[in-house]
C-alpha positions as CSV (number, residue, x, y, z in Angstrom):
1,M,17.3,-7.0,0.8
2,R,17.8,-5.0,4.0
3,F,18.1,-1.3,3.4
4,V,19.5,1.0,6.0
5,Q,20.5,4.6,6.5
6,F,23.8,5.3,8.2
7,R,26.5,7.7,8.8
8,L,30.2,7.3,8.6
9,L,31.9,7.6,12.0
10,D,34.7,9.7,10.5
11,D,32.3,12.1,8.8
12,S,32.1,15.2,11.1
13,E,29.1,16.4,9.1
14,G,27.0,13.3,9.8
15,T,25.8,12.9,6.1
16,I,23.0,10.5,5.8
17,R,23.9,7.6,3.5
18,V,21.9,4.7,2.1
19,G,23.1,1.1,2.0
20,V,22.3,-2.6,2.0
21,Y,22.8,-4.3,5.4
22,N,24.4,-7.8,5.6
23,K,22.8,-9.5,8.6
24,D,25.4,-12.3,8.6
25,N,28.4,-10.1,9.3
26,G,27.0,-6.6,10.0
27,N,28.7,-5.0,7.1
28,V,27.0,-2.4,4.9
29,L,27.3,-1.9,1.2
30,D,27.2,1.8,0.6
31,L,24.8,2.8,-2.3
32,T,25.0,6.5,-2.0
33,N,27.0,7.2,-5.0
34,A,25.1,4.7,-7.2
35,L,21.8,6.3,-6.1
36,Q,23.0,9.7,-6.7
37,Q,24.1,8.7,-10.3
38,A,20.7,7.1,-10.9
39,N,18.6,10.1,-9.8
40,A,21.0,13.1,-9.6
41,G,19.7,14.3,-6.3
42,P,20.6,14.4,-2.6
43,I,20.3,11.0,-1.1
44,N,18.2,9.7,1.7
45,M,15.7,6.8,1.7
46,V,12.7,9.0,1.2
47,N,14.3,10.8,-1.8
48,A,15.5,7.6,-3.3
49,L,12.0,6.1,-3.1
50,A,10.3,9.2,-4.4
51,K,12.6,9.6,-7.4
52,L,13.2,5.9,-8.4
53,G,10.4,4.0,-6.7
54,G,10.9,0.8,-4.7
55,Q,11.7,-1.2,-7.8
56,G,14.2,1.3,-9.0
57,V,16.0,1.4,-5.6
58,M,16.2,-2.4,-5.5
59,H,17.5,-2.5,-9.1
60,T,20.2,0.0,-8.4
61,A,21.2,-2.0,-5.3
62,A,21.2,-5.3,-7.3
63,S,23.4,-3.7,-10.0
64,S,25.8,-2.3,-7.5
65,M,26.1,-5.6,-5.7
66,E,26.5,-7.5,-8.9
67,M,29.3,-5.2,-10.2
68,Q,30.9,-4.9,-6.8
69,L,31.5,-1.3,-7.3
70,N,31.8,-0.5,-3.6
71,Q,33.4,-2.4,-0.8
72,D,31.4,-3.4,2.2
73,L,31.8,-1.2,5.3
74,D,32.9,-2.9,8.4
75,K,30.4,-2.3,11.3
76,S,33.2,-0.4,13.2
77,K,33.2,2.4,10.5
78,Y,29.5,3.4,10.6
79,Q,26.5,4.2,12.8
80,L,23.1,3.0,11.9
81,L,20.4,5.6,11.7
82,A,16.6,5.3,11.4
83,P,16.1,3.6,8.0
84,I,13.5,6.3,7.1
85,T,13.9,10.0,8.3
86,S,11.5,12.9,7.4
87,P,8.7,10.9,5.8
88,D,5.6,12.9,4.8
89,K,3.4,10.9,7.1
90,V,3.8,8.6,10.2
91,A,0.3,7.0,10.4
92,C,-0.5,4.5,13.2
93,I,-3.3,2.0,13.7
94,G,-4.6,1.6,17.3
95,M,-6.4,-1.3,19.0
96,N,-5.4,-3.6,16.1
97,Y,-4.6,-6.9,17.9
98,K,-7.3,-9.1,18.9
99,D,-5.4,-10.1,22.1
100,H,-4.7,-6.5,22.9
101,C,-8.4,-5.7,22.8
102,Q,-9.0,-8.7,25.0
103,E,-6.5,-7.6,27.7
104,Q,-8.4,-4.4,28.1
105,N,-11.9,-5.8,27.7
106,A,-12.4,-3.4,24.8
107,P,-14.5,-4.2,21.6
108,I,-12.8,-5.1,18.5
109,P,-12.8,-2.1,16.2
110,L,-15.0,-2.5,13.1
111,E,-12.7,-0.3,11.0
112,P,-9.0,0.8,11.6
113,L,-8.6,3.3,14.4
114,V,-6.1,5.8,13.0
115,F,-3.9,8.3,14.8
116,S,-0.5,9.9,13.9
117,K,2.9,10.7,15.0
118,F,5.1,13.6,13.7
119,P,8.1,12.8,11.5
120,S,10.1,14.5,14.3
121,C,9.3,11.5,16.6
122,I,11.6,9.2,14.6
123,I,14.9,8.2,16.2
124,G,17.4,5.5,15.3
125,P,17.2,1.8,16.3
126,F,19.8,2.3,19.1
127,D,19.2,5.9,20.0
128,T,18.1,7.0,23.5
129,I,14.5,7.8,24.2
130,P,14.3,11.1,26.0
131,Y,12.1,10.9,29.1
132,P,9.6,13.8,29.0
133,A,10.5,15.0,32.5
134,G,7.9,17.3,34.0
135,L,5.3,16.3,31.5
136,S,4.7,12.6,32.0
137,E,4.9,10.0,34.7
138,E,3.3,7.1,32.7
139,L,5.7,6.3,29.8
140,D,4.8,3.0,28.1
141,W,6.2,0.6,25.6
142,E,4.5,-0.7,22.4
143,A,6.3,-3.0,19.9
144,E,5.0,-2.8,16.4
145,L,5.4,-4.0,12.8
146,A,5.7,-1.0,10.5
147,V,5.0,-0.7,6.8
148,V,7.1,1.5,4.5
149,I,5.3,2.7,1.4
150,G,7.2,2.5,-1.9
151,K,5.1,4.4,-4.4
152,K,2.3,7.0,-4.6
153,G,-1.2,5.7,-4.1
154,K,-4.7,6.9,-3.6
155,N,-7.9,4.8,-3.2
156,I,-5.9,1.7,-3.3
157,D,-7.8,-1.6,-3.4
158,A,-6.7,-4.0,-0.6
159,S,-6.0,-6.7,-3.2
160,L,-3.4,-4.4,-4.8
161,A,-2.0,-2.9,-1.7
162,K,1.0,-5.3,-1.6
163,D,2.3,-3.6,-4.8
164,Y,2.5,-0.3,-2.9
165,I,4.7,-1.7,0.0
166,F,8.4,-1.3,-0.3
167,G,9.2,-3.2,2.9
168,Y,8.8,-3.5,6.7
169,T,10.6,-2.3,9.7
170,V,10.4,-2.5,13.5
171,A,8.8,0.3,15.4
172,H,8.4,1.3,19.0
173,D,5.2,3.4,19.6
174,V,6.4,5.0,22.8
175,T,3.3,6.4,24.6
176,A,2.7,8.8,27.5
177,R,-0.4,7.2,28.8
178,D,-1.4,10.1,31.1
179,W,-1.4,12.4,28.0
180,Q,-3.1,9.8,25.8
181,L,-5.9,8.8,28.2
182,K,-6.4,11.5,30.8
183,K,-5.5,14.9,29.2
184,N,-5.7,16.9,26.0
185,G,-9.5,16.4,25.7
186,G,-9.2,12.7,25.1
187,Q,-7.2,13.1,21.8
188,W,-4.2,10.8,21.5
189,L,-1.9,13.0,19.6
190,L,0.3,14.6,22.4
191,G,0.6,11.3,24.2
192,K,1.9,9.7,21.0
193,A,4.0,12.4,19.4
194,M,6.6,13.8,21.7
195,D,10.2,13.9,20.7
196,G,11.8,10.5,20.3
197,F,8.5,8.6,20.6
198,C,9.1,6.6,17.4
199,P,12.3,4.5,17.3
200,I,12.4,2.5,14.1
201,G,14.9,0.1,12.4
202,P,17.3,-1.6,12.3
203,C,16.5,-1.9,8.5
204,I,13.8,-2.0,6.0
205,L,13.3,-5.6,4.9
206,T,11.9,-5.5,1.4
207,A,8.4,-7.0,0.9
208,D,9.7,-9.7,-1.5
209,E,11.3,-11.3,1.6
210,V,8.2,-11.2,3.6
211,P,5.9,-13.8,2.0
212,D,3.1,-13.1,4.6
213,P,3.3,-10.2,7.0
214,H,0.5,-11.8,9.0
215,K,2.8,-14.7,10.2
216,L,5.5,-12.9,12.1
217,A,6.4,-13.2,15.7
218,I,6.5,-9.9,17.6
219,S,7.9,-9.2,21.0
220,C,9.0,-6.5,23.5
221,R,11.5,-6.9,26.4
222,V,12.1,-4.3,29.2
223,N,15.4,-4.8,30.9
224,G,15.6,-8.3,29.4
225,Q,12.2,-9.2,30.8
226,V,9.5,-10.3,28.1
227,K,6.5,-8.0,28.3
228,Q,4.9,-8.6,24.9
229,N,5.0,-11.8,22.9
230,S,2.4,-12.4,20.2
231,T,2.2,-12.8,16.4
232,T,0.9,-10.6,13.6
233,A,-1.7,-13.4,13.0
234,Q,-3.6,-11.5,15.8
235,L,-4.0,-8.3,13.7
236,V,-7.6,-7.2,13.5
237,H,-7.2,-5.3,10.3
238,G,-4.4,-6.8,8.1
239,V,-1.6,-4.9,6.6
240,Y,-3.1,-4.6,3.2
241,D,-6.5,-3.5,4.6
242,C,-4.8,-0.7,6.6
243,V,-2.9,0.5,3.6
244,A,-6.1,0.5,1.5
245,W,-8.1,2.2,4.4
246,L,-5.6,5.0,4.8
247,S,-5.4,5.7,1.0
248,K,-9.1,6.6,1.0
249,F,-8.4,9.6,3.1
250,C,-4.9,10.7,2.0
251,T,-2.5,10.1,-0.7
252,L,0.2,7.7,0.4
253,L,3.6,8.8,-0.6
254,P,7.0,6.9,-1.0
255,G,8.6,6.8,2.4
256,D,5.4,7.1,4.4
257,I,5.3,4.8,7.5
258,I,2.3,2.9,8.8
259,L,2.5,1.4,12.4
260,T,0.2,-1.5,12.4
261,G,-0.6,-1.8,16.2
262,T,0.7,-3.4,19.2
263,P,0.0,-6.8,21.0
264,P,-0.9,-7.3,24.7
265,G,1.5,-6.8,27.5
266,V,1.8,-3.0,27.7
267,G,2.5,-1.5,31.1
268,V,-0.7,0.4,31.6
269,F,-2.8,-2.8,31.7
270,A,-0.4,-4.6,34.0
271,K,-1.6,-5.3,37.6
272,P,-0.4,-3.1,39.1
273,P,0.5,-0.8,36.1
274,R,4.2,-0.6,35.4
275,F,5.8,2.3,33.5
276,L,9.2,3.1,32.0
277,K,11.8,5.0,34.1
278,S,15.1,6.6,33.4
279,G,17.7,3.8,32.7
280,D,15.3,1.2,31.4
281,V,16.2,-0.5,28.2
282,V,13.5,-1.5,25.7
283,E,14.0,-4.1,23.0
284,C,11.3,-4.4,20.3
285,E,11.7,-7.4,17.9
286,V,9.8,-8.6,14.8
287,E,10.7,-12.0,13.3
288,N,13.2,-11.8,10.4
289,I,13.4,-8.1,10.4
290,G,15.4,-7.5,13.6
291,I,15.7,-5.9,17.0
292,I,15.7,-2.2,18.0
293,R,17.2,-1.4,21.4
294,N,16.6,2.0,23.1
295,A,17.5,3.2,26.5
296,V,15.4,5.7,28.3
297,I,17.3,8.7,29.6
């Protein structure tokens, strides 16, 4: 299944709704009422996962689809939002592609290199990225596969980590390289966590439809020109190892997002370096999951 968050275009309040996306025709089955009846609470993806768990959300969706309680919404009637908003954590793994380490002549990390973004970094799959004018002149792109956690877990064994994953989405780890590499005492946080620095979407593809997350093509295009083109087979630390590693230090909660790293082809290591400017359009794509497309303004 492909879960999305969306808003109805005729809803002046912009209420977040949850649905299942049909990739063949672009329609969405609205699950908001069914999920409210199942858990009697305000509905967004994080709350649905927290109260029902990943399996409960999928069961509610399957029942609603089987009974055809709701009509599909035509794509002209809604706007896709980020499929997860306001998670407890947005964790990121750096230097996690072998070929990305090679492009910068850096050693392969022996253990996952972890940093974070703020939940407020998250924007939708087709929203605009606000250029941090006056702060940065080195805005860079990074296409990533992201994991969405489906149930609470602590000290998870890597062999069991798959059971804690609800699904996968596409992420863009927007980065201000000057702040990441030259300022703030060498800490990466400010260079990674400005407003709008984490577009995600267009959907969450459930884990049962991803037999092996380490066999997915991943790419990034800037103004239609391919900049990154690799595969998750190049991951240094696999998806399940990253989930297990993070769970040693913090309790993973439903809706938490883990960005698993970016392949080679980023702007900072181009010769000469190339950075994003206002008007550029960045497309990040992961095989079978979809494409996010964000203009820089």
